[in-house]
C-alpha positions in Angstrom: 62.6 58.4 21.5 61.0 57.4 18.2 57.8 55.4 17.6 57.6 53.2 14.6 54.2 53.5 12.8 52.6 50.2 11.9 52.2 49.4 8.3 48.8 49.3 6.7 49.0 45.5 6.2 49.8 45.0 10.0 46.7 47.1 10.9 44.5 45.1 8.6 45.8 41.8 10.1 45.2 43.0 13.6 41.7 44.2 12.8 40.9 40.9 11.3 42.2 39.0 14.3 40.2 41.2 16.7 37.1 40.7 14.5 37.6 37.0 14.5 38.1 37.0 18.3 35.0 39.1 18.7 33.0 36.8 16.5 34.2 33.7 18.3 33.2 35.4 21.6 29.7 36.1 20.2 29.3 32.5 19.1 30.4 31.3 22.5 28.0 33.6 24.2 25.1 32.4 22.0 26.0 28.8 22.6 26.1 29.4 26.3 22.8 31.2 26.4 21.1 28.6 24.2 22.3 25.9 26.6 21.0 27.9 29.6 17.6 28.2 27.8 17.4 24.5 27.2 18.3 23.8 30.9 15.5 26.2 32.0 13.1 24.3 29.8 14.2 20.9 30.9 13.9 21.7 34.7 10.9 24.0 34.6 8.0 23.4 37.1 4.4 22.9 36.0 2.1 25.9 36.8 -1.5 26.8 36.1 -0.3 29.3 33.5 2.3 27.3 31.7 2.6 23.5 31.1 6.0 22.0 31.2 5.9 20.9 27.5 4.8 24.4 26.4 7.6 26.2 28.2 10.2 23.6 27.1 9.1 24.0 23.5 9.3 27.8 23.9 12.8 27.6 25.3 13.9 25.3 22.5 12.5 27.6 19.9 14.4 30.6 21.4 17.6 28.5 21.6 17.4 27.6 17.9 16.6 31.2 17.0 19.7 32.3 19.0 22.0 29.7 17.4 20.7 30.1 13.8 20.3 33.9 14.0 17.1 33.7 11.9 16.1 37.0 10.4 19.4 38.8 11.3 21.9 40.4 9.0 25.2 42.1 9.5 25.9 45.4 11.2 23.3 47.4 13.2 20.5 45.2 12.1 22.2 42.1 13.6 22.5 44.0 16.9 18.9 45.0 16.9 17.9 41.4 16.0 19.9 40.1 19.0 18.4 42.7 21.3 14.9 41.6 20.1 15.7 38.0 20.9 17.2 38.9 24.3 14.0 40.9 25.1 11.9 37.9 24.2 14.1 35.6 26.4 13.8 38.0 29.4 10.0 38.3 28.9 9.3 34.5 28.7 11.7 33.5 31.5 10.4 36.3 33.8 6.8 35.2 33.2 7.6 31.5 33.9 9.6 32.3 37.0 6.7 34.6 38.2 4.2 31.8 37.6 6.5 29.3 39.4 6.9 31.7 42.4 3.1 32.1 42.6 2.6 28.3 42.5 5.2 27.8 45.2 3.7 30.5 47.4 0.2 28.9 47.1 1.5 25.4 48.0 3.5 26.8 50.9 0.5 28.7 52.2 -1.8 25.6 51.9 0.8 23.5 53.7 1.1 26.1 56.5 -2.7 26.1 57.0 -2.8 22.3 57.2 0.1 22.2 59.7 -1.4 24.9 61.8 -4.8 23.1 62.0 -3.0 19.8 62.9 -1.1 21.5 65.7 -4.2 23.2 67.0 -6.1 19.9 67.0 -3.3 18.0 68.8 -3.0 20.8 71.4 -6.8 20.7 72.0 -6.8 16.9 72.4 -3.8 17.0 74.8 -5.5 19.6 76.9 -8.7 17.6 77.1 -6.8 14.5 78.1 -4.8 16.4 80.6 -8.0 17.5 82.5 -9.2 13.9 82.8 -5.8 12.5 83.7 -5.4 15.1 86.5 -8.8 14.0 87.9 -7.6 10.4 88.0 -4.3 11.4 89.6 -6.2 13.3 92.3 -8.5 10.3 93.0 -5.4 8.0 93.3 -3.8 10.4 95.7 -7.0 10.3 97.8 -6.8 6.5 97.8 -3.2 6.6 99.0 -4.1 9.0 101.8 -7.1 6.8 102.8 -4.9 3.7 102.9 -2.4 5.6 105.2 -5.2 6.6 107.5 -6.4 3.0 107.7 -10.1 3.8 107.7 -11.8 1.0 105.8 -15.0 2.9 105.2 -13.1 5.9 103.8 -10.9 3.5 101.6 -14.1 1.9 100.3 -15.7 5.3 99.5 -12.5 6.6 97.8 -12.0 3.4 95.8 -15.6 3.6 94.6 -15.2 7.2 93.6 -12.0 6.5 91.7 -13.4 3.5 89.9 -16.5 5.6 88.9 -14.3 8.4 87.7 -12.1 6.1 85.6 -15.2 4.6 84.0 -16.4 8.0 83.1 -13.0 9.0 81.7 -12.8 5.8 79.7 -16.4 6.2 78.4 -15.9 9.8 77.5 -12.6 9.1 75.8 -14.1 6.1 73.9 -17.0 8.2 72.6 -14.6 11.0 71.6 -12.3 8.6 69.9 -15.3 7.1 68.0 -16.4 10.5 66.9 -12.9 11.4 65.8 -12.6 8.1 64.0 -15.8 8.7 62.2 -14.8 12.2 61.2 -11.4 11.0 60.0 -13.1 8.2 58.0 -15.4 10.7 56.4 -12.5 13.0 55.5 -10.5 10.0 54.1 -13.5 9.0 52.0 -13.9 12.5 50.7 -10.2 12.7 49.9 -10.3 9.4 48.1 -13.3 10.4 46.0 -11.6 13.7 45.2 -8.4 11.9 44.3 -10.1 9.4 42.1 -12.1 12.2 40.4 -8.9 14.1 39.8 -7.1 11.0 38.5 -9.9 10.3 36.2 -9.9 13.8 34.8 -6.1 13.6 34.3 -6.5 10.3 32.3 -9.3 11.7 30.0 -8.8 13.4 26.7 -10.7 16.7 27.1 -11.8 16.8 23.4 -13.1 13.3 22.8 -13.8 12.3 26.5 -12.1 8.9 26.0 -9.0 7.9 27.9 -5.8 9.5 26.9 -2.4 8.1 25.9 -1.0 8.3 29.4 -3.9 6.0 30.6 -3.1 3.6 27.8 0.6 3.5 28.8 -0.4 2.9 32.5 -3.0 0.2 31.7 -1.9 -1.8 28.6 1.0 -3.7 30.1 -1.0 -4.6 33.2 -4.0 -5.8 31.1 -1.7 -8.1 29.1 0.0 -9.5 32.2 -3.4 -10.2 33.8 -4.7 -11.9 30.7 -1.6 -14.1 30.4 -1.8 -15.0 34.1 -5.5 -15.9 33.9 -5.7 -17.3 30.4 -8.2 -14.6 29.6 -9.0 -13.6 26.0 -7.8 -10.0 25.1 -8.1 -8.1 21.8 -6.4 -4.8 20.9 -7.8 -2.6 18.1 -5.8 0.2 16.5 -7.9 2.7 14.5 -7.0 5.6 12.3 -9.2 8.3 10.7 -8.9 8.1 6.9 -7.6 11.3 5.2 -8.2 13.3 8.4 -5.6 15.9 7.4 -7.9 17.0 4.6 -10.6 17.9 7.1 -8.3 20.4 8.8 -6.9 21.7 5.5 -10.3 22.1 3.8 -12.6 23.1 6.7 -10.3 24.2 9.5 -9.3 22.8 12.9 -12.7 23.5 14.6 -14.2 21.2 12.0 -11.5 18.6 12.7 -12.3 18.9 16.4 -16.0 18.3 15.7 -15.1 15.1 13.8 -12.9 13.8 16.6 -15.6 14.5 19.2 -18.2 12.6 17.1 -15.8 9.6 16.6 -15.2 9.5 20.4 -18.9 9.4 21.0 -19.4 6.5 18.6 -16.5 4.5 20.1 -18.0 4.9 23.6 -21.4 3.7 22.3 -19.8 0.7 20.4 -17.7 -0.4 23.4 -20.0 0.2 26.5 -18.8 -2.7 28.7 -16.6 -2.2 31.8 -14.2 -4.6 30.2 -13.8 -2.3 27.1 -11.4 0.6 27.3 -11.2 3.3 24.6 -8.1 5.5 24.3 -7.1 8.4 22.1 -3.7 7.1 21.2 -2.5 10.2 19.4 -3.8 12.8 16.9 -6.5 11.0 14.8 -5.5 7.5 16.1 -7.4 5.5 18.7 -6.8 2.3 20.6 -9.5 0.0 22.0 -8.7 -2.7 24.5 -11.4 -5.5 24.9 -11.1 -8.0 27.7 -12.9 -11.4 27.3 -13.0 -10.9 23.5 -11.4 -13.5 21.3 -10.9 -14.3 17.6 -14.6 -15.2 17.0 -15.9 -11.8 18.1 -12.9 -9.6 17.2 -13.6 -9.0 13.5 -17.4 -8.6 14.1 -16.8 -5.8 16.7 -14.3 -4.1 14.4 -16.6 -4.2 11.5 -19.5 -2.8 13.6 -17.6 0.2 14.8 -16.2 0.9 11.3 -19.7 0.8 9.8 -21.3 2.9 12.6 -18.7 5.7 12.2 -19.0 5.6 8.4 -22.8 5.8 8.5 -22.8 8.7 11.0 -23.5 12.2 9.4 -21.3 14.9 11.0 -22.5 18.5 10.4 -19.7 20.8 9.3 -21.2 24.1 8.4 -23.8 23.4 5.7 -22.1 20.1 4.8 -23.1 16.6 6.1 -19.7 15.0 6.4 -19.0 11.3 6.7 -15.7 10.1 8.2 -14.4 6.7 7.5 -11.8 4.7 9.6 -9.3 2.0 9.1 -9.1 -0.7 11.8 -6.5 -3.2 12.6 -6.7 -5.8 15.5 -4.7 -8.5 17.1 -5.9 -11.2 19.6 -3.4 -12.0 22.4 -1.6 -15.2 22.0 -0.7 -17.4 25.0 2.1 -15.7 27.0 2.6 -13.0 24.4 4.3 -9.9 25.6 2.6 -6.5 25.4 5.0 -5.0 22.9 4.4 -7.9 20.5 0.6 -7.5 20.7 0.8 -3.8 20.0 3.1 -4.3 17.0 0.8 -6.9 15.5 -2.3 -4.7 15.9 -0.4 -1.7 14.4 0.8 -3.8 11.5 -2.8 -4.9 10.9 -3.9 -1.2 10.9 -1.3 -0.4 8.2 -2.5 -3.4 6.2 -6.1 -1.9 6.3 -4.8 1.4 5.1 -2.7 0.0 2.3 -5.6 -2.2 1.1 -7.8 0.9 0.4 -8.9 2.2 3.9 -12.4 2.1 5.4 -11.9 -1.6 6.2 -10.9 -4.0 9.1 -7.9 -6.2 9.0 -6.8 -8.8 11.6 -3.3 -10.0 12.5 -2.3 -13.6 12.0 
């Protein structure tokens, strides 16, 4: 039997086909892994070590690196580049899963302790009640026996004993229930205070100590609805720090943080009423919501806060820095929706910036 040797051109075509097939397989593998990374980021759990946003951004960055192949060339270097990315994927996913596992274990242990305490408390209560109930049952049995014997003196004695025992049981149980109710009320008050404190911390911007964007999103629509329903005056200010990027570029981010802290302090001082709410809307932008504030006072308040911030000296190293702000405001019109009020205030802010900054502009 004879075997026919393939021609050089055939070998070359087959090699190209196999190479194309291998390349297609590599592309499919990378696409699949990138999709898996994005799914892991989308459905990750918050932990003390990693926030959901941080892990999602990390997975997105790895997915892009996998798809783009940044920093890789052909041949052995490409293989080493992929191995490096794979190692980074393994490391980050392992760390996130380890943190999620620890978080789950802590919550499970806490839940187990709470359930165990509840069961123990219920068991103790039932045992205490059982002792009193058995005493009453015995007293009732004595009454039945006395009735069967027909001795009136004995019936009177047993009835008096039973009534006395029932009164004691009711009194003891009432006192115990009152103590348990007071203890439960105290626990509920403590839990409420802790919950309110935690909620307040979650709604505060840690840098400027004013309310954060989440608090604005939760509050703004309700405030507008209440104002419309009660015909109450309401003013929204949108404020932006002028040329703030230059602070970070020229003096560094710690200096920028110092400026933001000082602006937050001045805003709290300028709007001290309970009806005033100051929010860090995002980056160097702030929002102030003033209830019971109409057109007559709106410009005056905006000008006061602009001047107070501009006059404030902020130490940055050996430099006394003065930060200016642009302010736009809008006063709620009758039955105006929240998105319209926000848009008008934002438009007024851009008008202030376009007209030279360090000024206050209102919306018509």
